[in-house]
C-alpha positions in Angstrom: -7.8 91.7 97.5 -6.2 93.6 94.8 -3.2 95.7 94.9 -3.8 99.4 94.5 -2.1 101.5 91.6 -0.4 104.5 92.6 -2.5 106.8 91.4 -5.0 105.0 93.8 -3.1 105.9 96.8 -4.0 109.4 97.1 -0.7 110.3 98.4 0.5 114.2 98.9 2.6 115.7 95.8 5.7 117.5 97.8 4.4 121.1 97.6 1.3 119.5 99.9 3.9 117.7 101.9 5.8 121.1 102.7 2.7 122.9 103.9 1.2 119.6 105.3 1.4 119.1 109.5 4.5 117.8 110.7 5.0 114.9 113.5 7.0 117.2 116.2 9.8 114.8 115.6 13.6 115.5 114.6 15.6 112.9 113.4 19.6 113.9 114.4 22.1 111.0 112.3 25.2 111.2 114.1 28.3 110.2 112.1 26.3 107.9 109.8 28.8 106.4 106.9 26.6 104.5 104.7 24.4 106.6 101.9 21.9 103.9 101.8 21.0 104.4 105.5 20.9 107.7 105.0 18.4 107.5 102.1 16.4 105.2 104.2 16.1 107.5 107.0 14.7 110.1 104.1 12.4 107.7 102.9 10.9 106.6 106.4 11.0 110.3 107.6 8.9 111.2 104.7 6.0 108.5 105.0 5.6 109.9 108.7 6.0 113.4 107.9 8.6 114.1 110.3 9.8 117.7 111.0 13.3 117.2 109.6 16.5 115.5 110.1 19.7 116.8 111.2 22.6 115.6 109.8 25.7 115.5 111.5 29.8 114.8 111.0 30.6 112.6 108.0 26.9 111.8 107.1 26.5 112.7 103.6 23.8 115.3 102.5 21.9 115.6 99.7 22.1 115.9 96.2 24.0 112.7 96.1 23.0 110.3 93.6 23.6 107.2 96.1 21.4 108.4 98.8 19.1 109.3 96.0 18.5 105.7 94.8 17.6 104.7 98.1 15.5 108.0 99.4 13.7 108.0 95.8 13.2 111.9 96.0 12.1 111.8 99.9 15.4 114.2 100.2 13.5 116.9 98.3 10.2 116.8 100.6 12.1 116.3 104.1 13.6 119.5 105.3 17.2 118.9 106.6 20.2 120.8 108.3 23.7 119.9 108.5 25.9 120.3 111.8 29.3 119.4 111.9 29.2 118.7 115.2 26.6 116.7 116.7 26.9 117.9 120.0 25.7 121.3 118.6 22.6 119.8 117.1 21.9 118.4 120.2 22.5 121.5 122.4 20.6 124.1 119.2 17.5 121.2 119.7 17.6 121.4 123.6 17.5 125.3 123.4 14.8 124.9 121.2 12.5 123.1 123.6 12.9 119.6 122.1 13.3 116.6 124.4 16.2 114.8 122.9 16.8 110.7 123.2 19.6 108.8 122.0 18.6 105.4 120.6 21.1 103.5 122.3 21.9 100.2 125.0 23.2 102.6 128.0 22.8 102.0 131.5 19.7 103.4 132.8 18.1 103.4 129.1 14.1 102.8 128.8 12.8 100.2 126.8 10.7 102.0 123.8 8.0 99.6 124.6 7.7 101.4 128.0 8.4 104.7 126.8 5.6 107.3 127.8 5.8 110.4 125.4 3.6 114.1 126.5 1.8 115.2 122.9 2.3 118.5 124.0 6.2 118.6 123.7 8.7 118.3 120.8 11.2 115.3 120.2 14.4 114.9 119.1 15.9 111.2 118.3 19.7 110.8 117.5 21.0 107.8 115.5 24.5 106.6 115.8 27.1 105.5 113.9 26.6 102.0 112.4 29.5 100.6 114.2 30.1 102.9 117.1 26.9 103.6 117.6 26.4 107.5 119.3 28.9 109.2 120.6 28.9 109.1 124.4 29.6 113.0 124.7 26.0 113.1 122.6 24.6 110.3 125.3 25.9 112.9 128.2 23.8 115.5 127.0 20.6 113.9 126.1 17.9 113.9 128.3 17.6 110.1 128.1 18.3 107.1 126.1 16.1 104.4 124.4 16.7 101.2 123.7 14.7 98.5 121.3 14.3 95.6 123.0 15.9 92.4 121.5 15.5 88.6 121.7 18.2 87.0 119.6 22.1 86.6 119.2 22.9 90.0 117.7 23.8 93.0 119.5 22.3 95.7 117.8 19.6 96.2 114.6 20.6 98.6 111.5 20.2 102.3 111.8 17.8 102.5 109.3 16.1 99.5 110.7 16.0 101.3 114.1 15.0 104.4 113.0 12.0 103.2 111.0 10.7 101.1 114.6 11.5 104.2 116.5 9.5 106.5 114.3 6.7 104.5 114.1 6.5 103.8 117.8 6.5 107.9 118.3 3.9 108.3 115.6 1.6 106.1 117.7 2.2 107.1 120.8 1.6 110.8 119.6 -1.7 109.8 118.1 0.0 112.1 115.1 -3.2 113.6 113.4 -2.8 113.1 110.2 
């Protein structure tokens, strides 16, 4: 085996990315405080060509040098919108026909591995604050909650790691045609 050079990866450029078909998924960041986490979500969202990121509340928006350190330019390719209130973003998504899931440990949540998706629908996932999680009023207005099964001693995963796992799962379940 030989490690590939960047020039051998055949990646699309930023203009091609903007025109390319997107995974019918919007990631909503609910009061995310870490610029590293925000940048990481941008980079993962670029990798799987998600439709957009909604940045809500205290979540920082581009341009920002600390966010750029992790995003490495993905903040220029992935579409994003800012909402002062996460509930406003959720209500907009629902009125636009999206199924909205909060990613949270909650009564009646669906384990990610048990989640069934309809390939004809559009989805949004709400990722919560690093300490407080998804706001209860946002959960109350979501179509459901998704939980990642965990078997260790910790109660949660890092929000950027969680986002990556969930995006990958949606990418596979929606059988995204690249």
